[in-house]
N, C-alpha and C positions, 0 to 999 in steps of 0.2 A: 743093717742099715741100707745096703744095696737093694735088698728086697723091698724095703719100705719105699725107697726112692723110685724103684721100678713100678711099684703099685701106684704111687702118686702120679708118675708120668703116664701110665696106662689110663688112669682115671681122667687125667686132663685131656688125653687124646680122645677118649670116648666122649667126653663132654663137648670137645670141639667138633667131633664127628656128628654128634647129635645136633649141635648148633648149625653146622653146615647143611645137614639134611633139612633142618627147619627152614633155613634161608632158601634152599633149593625149592622146597615145597611152596614157600611164599612167592618165589620168583615165578614158578609155574602157574600159580594162581593169578599173578599179575598178567602174565602172558596170555592165559586163557581169557581173562576179563578183557584185555586189550583186543584180542581176536574177536570176542563177542561184540564189543562195542563197534569195532571197525566193520564187521560184517553187517550189523544193524544199520550203521550209517550208509554203507555202500548199497544195501538193499533199498533203503529209503530213497537214495539218490537215483537208483535205477528206476524205481516206480515213478518218481517225479519227472525224469527225463522222458519216459514213455508216455506219461499223461500229457506233457507239453507237446510231444511229437504228434499225438493224436489230435490235439487242438489245432496245431499248426497245419495239419493235413487239409483241413477245410479252408484255412486262410491262405496258405502258401501253395498247396498242391500236394499231389501224391503220385505214386507209380501204379499203373494198372497193367495187367497182363493181357496182351493182345496176340491173337493167333494169326499167323501168316502161313497158310498151307499146313504142313505137318509140324511146324516149329512154333514156339511161343517166345515172344519178346516183351520186354518191359517198356512201357511208354509213359512219359511224364505228362500229367494233366495239371494245368495251373489252377490255383484256388481262387476264391472270390475276391481277394485283394487285388489281383491283376485284372480280373474281369470287371470289378467295380471301377478301377482306374480308367479303363477304356470307356465304360458307360458314362462316367462322370465327365470325361473329356468331351464325349459326343454331346452331352446335355449342355455343357458350358458353351461349346461352339454354337449350338442352336440358339441359346439365349443371347449370345453375343451378336449373332447375325440378325436376330430380331431387333435388338437395341440399335444396331447399325442402320437397319432399314428405316426404323421410326425416326432415327436422328436425321437421316437424309430428308425424310418428309418434313421434319420440323424446320430444317434449313431453308426449304422452299417457302415456308410461311413466315420467315423471319421478317419483322417490321423494318421499314427504312431507318437508316441512321439519322442522327440529329441534323447532319449537314444537308441531306437531300430529302428530309421528311416533308417539307412544304410543297416542293414541286410536284410530286406524285399526287398529293392530296387534292390539288386544284383540278387536276385532269382525270382523276380516277373514275368519277361518275360518268363523264362522256365516253371514256374508253370502254367502260363496262357495257354501256348501251351499244357502242359500235361493235363490240365483240358479239353481243347478242344478235345484232342485225346481220353481221357477216356470217355468223355460224348458223343462223337461219332456223329452218323448220326442225321440228322435233323428230320427224321420220327420216331425216337425211342420215344415211349410215356413215357419211364422211364428215359429220359434224365434229369440229375440234372440241376436245374436252375443256370444260371450264377451268380456268386457272385456279390454283388453290387459294382459298381466302386467307389474306394476311392476318396475322395475330397482332394484338396490341402488344406494346412493350412489356407490360406486366404479365400477360398471358404467356408470352414467349419465355420470359425468365422463369416463370412458374414451371413450365414444361421442361425447360432446361435443367432446373433443379431436380425434377423427378428423375431424369435420365442420369444425372450425376449420382443420385442415391441408388438407382438400380445398378449402375456400374460398380459402385462401391460395394453394394450388397453381393453382387456376383463375385467380386474379387474375394470378399471375406468367406463366402460360401465355398468357393473353389479351394481356398486355403484350409478351411476347417474340415472339409470332407476328405481331401487328399492327404493332408498333413496333420491329422489330429494329434499324432504323438509328439510333434514338435511345432505345434501351432504358434506358440508365443514367439518363436524365432523369426517367423516371416510375417506375422500379423502386423507388426509395427511397420514393416516395409510397405505393406499394402495401404495401411491407414495414412502413411505419410504422402501417398500418391493419390488419395481418394479425391482430392480437389482438382485433379487433372481433367480437362475437358477437351473436346474436339479430336482432331486427328492424333495429336500427341498422346492423349489418354489411351486411345485404342491401340496405337502402336506400342506403347509401353506395356499395356496389358498383354498383347500378343507375345512380346519378348519374355515377360515374367512368366506367363503361362507355359510357354515352350520350355524355358529353362527349368522351371520347377517340376514340370511333368517328367522331364528327363532325369532330374535329380532324384525324384521319387521312384522312378523305374529302376535306377541304378541302386538305390537304397534297398528296394524290395528284392532285387536280384542278389544282393549281398546276403540278405537275410535268408533268401531261398537256398543259396549255396550252403549256408550253415545247416539249414533244415535237411537238405538232401544228404549232406555229410553225416548228420546225426542218424537219419533213417538207415543209411548203409551200415553205420557202426552198430546200431541196435540189432539189425538183422544178422550181422556177422557174430555179434556177441551171443545172440540166442542160439546160433548154430554151432557154437564153439564147445568143445568137450571140457573146457576149463572155466565154464561160466558160473559154477556153483562154489566159488571161493575156496579152492583147494590150497593147501600149504605145500609148496614145492621145496624139496631138499630139507624138510623139517624146519624151514626158516622163513621162506618168502610167501606171505599171504596175498593171493591174487584178489584184487578188489574189482576192477572193471576194465574192459577192453579199451585201449587207446586207438589202435589201428591194426590193419591187416594188410600184409603184402602177399607176394606170390607164394612163398613157402614159410612164412612166419607170421606170428601174432605178437603184438606188443601189449602188455598189461601194466596198468598201474598197480604196484604191489607195496606191501609194507614189510620191511626187514625187521623181524621180531628180535633179532640179536642186537643189531645196531640202533634199533628204534628210529628208523628213518624211512621215508618213502623212496621207492626205486622203480625203475622201468625194467620189467622182465621181458626179454625178447625170446619167444619160444620158436625154435626152428623145427619144423616137422618135415621129414623127408618123405618123398612119395614112395609108398610101399612097393609099387610096381617097378621101381628103378632096379637096375642091376647092382650087385654088391660093389662093383668097381666105381660106379657113378656115386653111390652113397659115400664110399670112402674118400673120393675126391672132394665132394662137398664138405664132408666133415674135416678133411685136411685143410681146406680153404678157410673154414670157420675157425679152426684152431690157430691158423696163421694170423688171422685178423685179431684173435684174442691176444696172442703173444705181442703183436705190435701195439695194440691199444692199451694193454694192461700196464705197460711201462710209461705211458704218457701222463704227465702231470702238469697241466697248464690251465689257468682260469678260463681260457677261451676254447677249451676242448672238453667235451663230455667225458666224464670219468667212467672207466669200466671197473666194476667192483668184483665180479665173480663169474665163474663158468662151471657148468655141471651138466651131466647127462641124466635124462629121465628113463630112457630105454634105448634100444638099438637104433630106433628111427627118430628119436626126439632128444634135443639138447637145448640148453638155455644159456643166455648171457644176461648178466645183471648190470644195468647202466644207471648212471646218475639221472634222477628224475627232474625234468624241467616243466614248469607249469604252463608255459606259453605254447604257441604254435611255431611252425617253421616259416621261413621267409617265403617259400613258394605259396603257402596258403595266404599269407599277408598280401602278396602281390595279386593273387586272384581276387581278393576282396577289395583292395584299394588301388590296383593297377600300377601306381607309382608312388613316389615319396619325394620330399624336398631334397635338394642337394646336400644340405647340412646333415640330414638323417642318413642318406646313402653314404656319405663320406665317413660318418662315424662307424657304420657297419663295415665298410671296406678297411678302415684302420684296424678294427678288431680282427678281421680275417687275416690281414697281412701280419699282424702281431703273432697270431697262432702259426702262420706259415714260417715266420722267422724262427720260432721255437723248434718247429719240425726239422728245420735245416741246420740248427745249431747242435742238436743232439747227435750222438754217435751210435750207430750209423744214421745219417739223415734219411728222411722219409718224404716221398712224393704222395700227396693225398690221391690225386688222379681223378677223383669224382666230386670235385667241388661244384655245387649247384645250389639253388635256393632251397630245395628239399632237404639238403643236408646241413643247413644253417638254422639252428634253433634260436628263436627270439625268446629270451628267458621270461619276459613278462608279456609277450604277445604283441608288443608295440615296436615301432621302428626307432624309438628314442631310448632304448635300454641296452642291456648287455646281450651278446650273442655267444653261442657255443657251436663248434663244429663237431659233427658226428659222422658215423658210417665210414670205417676204414677198410671196407671189404675189398676195394680195388687198389689199396695202397701199394707202393713200390719201395722196397728197402734199398738204399743206395750204398751197399757194402763195397768193400775194396775188390771183391771178386767179380762183381757184375758192373761196377761203375767205372768208366774211363774218362778220358779227356772230352770225348764227344758225347758223353752221356751213357745211358744203359739201354740194352735192347728192350723193345716193347714186345713182350712175349704174349700179351693178352689183347692183341689187336682185334677190334670189333666190339670189345666190352666198353662200358661207360655210357655217358649221356652226350650224344653227338653235338648238340647245340653249344656245349661248354668245352669241347676239346679243340686243340689247335690243329693247323693243317698238317704238321708232321706226323700226327697220329693216323692220318688217312693215306699216307704214301705207301704204295704197294710195290715191292721189288723182290729181288732175289734174297736180300738180307732184310731182317726186320728193322724198322726205323729206330733211330736213337732218340731217347727222350731225357729230359732233365726237369728240374723244378720249374722251368719256364712253362711247363704244361699248366701248373697251378696259377701262374701269372696270367696266362691267357684267360683262364676261367674267372679270375678276379675281374678282368676287364669286361667280360660278357655280363657278369652279375651286376657290376656297377652301371653299365649301360641299361640293363633291364630295369634296375631300380629307378633310374632317372627318367626313362622314356616309356616305361610300361610295355616294352616289347623287346624281343631278342634282336641283336644286330644282324645275325645271319640265320636264314632258314626259319623265320619266325612262325609262319603258318604251314611249315612242312613237317611231315612225319620223319622219324629216324630213317625209315626205308627210303623216302624221297631224298633226304640229305645224302645218303650213301650213293644212290643211283645217279643223282644229278651232280655229284661232286661239289656240293654247295660250299663246304668249308675249304676245299682245295682252291675254289675260285674267290675266296674271301680275301682279296688282296688289299682292300681298303675299306675302312668303316665310314659309313655315311650317317650324319647326324640330322635328325628332324629339326625343323625350325622351332617348333613348340614341343615342350615347354622351354623356357629360357634357361640355359645352363652356362656356367662360366667357361671362359676359354681355357682356364687352367684345368678344369675337370675334363674337357675334351682332349687336351694334350696328354693328360694322364691316361685316358682310355686308349689313345693312339699308341702310347708306349707299351701298354699291356697287350694290345692287339696287333703288334708289328707282325707282318706276315712271315718273314724269315726269322727263325729262332735266333740267328746270330745277331739280329737287330733288336731283339726283344730283351727287356730287362729280366734279370733273374730275381729271385726272392729277396736277396740282400740289397740289391740296388733299389728294388721297389720299396723296401722298408725305409730307405733313406731318401725317397723321393720328396722334393720340396713341398708337393701338394699335401702330403700326409704329416709333415713335421709340425710341431706345436706352435711355431712362430707364424703359421698362417693365420690370418684374421679376416673376417668378413668386412667388406667395405660398404655394401649397400644391400637393399632389400631383395635384390634379384638373386642373391646368393653368390655373387662374384667374390673371388678370393685374391688377395694380394700378398706377396711375400715381403717381409720386413727387409728393408735395404734395397729393394728393387723398385724401379719406377715403371709405371704403366699409364697409358692414356686413360683419362677419366671416362667412366662409363655412366651414361644417364641411368638413374634409378628406374626400375620397372616394378610392376606388381609382383607379389609373391606367387609361387606356384600353388594352384588350388587343386586339391584332390578330393574325390568323392568317396 
């Protein structure tokens, strides 16, 4: 009986083993088909992006290689869209000047009004004879030119109607040529003003023309920035050793390049095991580096991985995996986000409304609170627009914080009452670091989570005003040499755009010069400006707290961004 039972059990095991092999084979076929379809789709997208870039080269511009002595540099040449804009503007100006000149001539021939029409008519003929007598001989070089002949009322109105039509046609032509892709948006605005005549019409046309030309230039510049970014991405992708869809670690199928940094490339990839998209960051060490430098870089990356791997928060990009390809190459696998980062958004749009900026700051502070509630707490230390991802690419959606390469762990051994020693002084992005990070002395400066609070204030200011509060047009080297941040004792707010006094007060709390006067992350998370009971009271974006009284503020127009 035992032999029969063992035979039955062995037979069942063999059947299950065969079934398992069958399912494995089927799974491998599914994975192979998924890879094939993904590669086909990626290849098609690559071809489409390159075709579009070639078309945009003529319209938006391209890079040309220029020789300067023994070296070669790349120089940008604008396309026909920018050149046509200048030509059309010159043509419109010429036509407008012609209409203005003829309009002035028409004004000189305007017939008398009804009140004084009879008086000139009785004396017009004697006056003309007198003028002829006075102006005399035909050969006199100093003869006064004849006065322009007056038109009848019907002739004047006829000519006036022609000028109105010409002006209206010029407006519509200007609109259709320069703004053909969004013609309907402003055509109505022009047609509503087509009946304007005289000085008001020309003045209004000047204002409209100048504003619309500036708007079109800014729109073209934004499109050109996208085009330049795509040209660089394509060039980097074509020169990458990972361009032909390899599968890394037998799991991650690389699809296309997202971006390239100093020593790394980021690819959009597909996780064949988890069946999800991911961002694979490939770190490539310089082969000429000494082994000690390579080891330090690798140790730094492993430290970042250990910090990031344990983080689990909806406002922080997740880190999925870490593996090595060879002695000089290793990879980190991150959560994939479809949108762009905040830095790219600000370069395209310059600024945003206070409501949008406040939402972004609320989400950043929420993530910082989480980083300071876990054990041990973490200082991000490199908060900046480039490390804040906009999930859907807009300012009105969710954000995620990334890049923990410079993060500081506030463990009991290194963190005291005054903070922890800054052992990596000189690292980071200077525009977003507080003054204490630049203090040089016998002992390294002490830092705390107030470093991130300062960064939040700078980011908020930049979102609202389209510029950095300190060292806006300076390089990192200039900031260091001129002690720009060490001199940043007080933040100055531009007059425009209009921002609520509550927002300015919040920024001042973030950018308090002395760290002892600055809020920490926990205080910032409980700041009244960020609490849910804040509500908007008017169109200017002013905020009022429930239960507090404030002097009424007259409503103003909303912030307009291009």
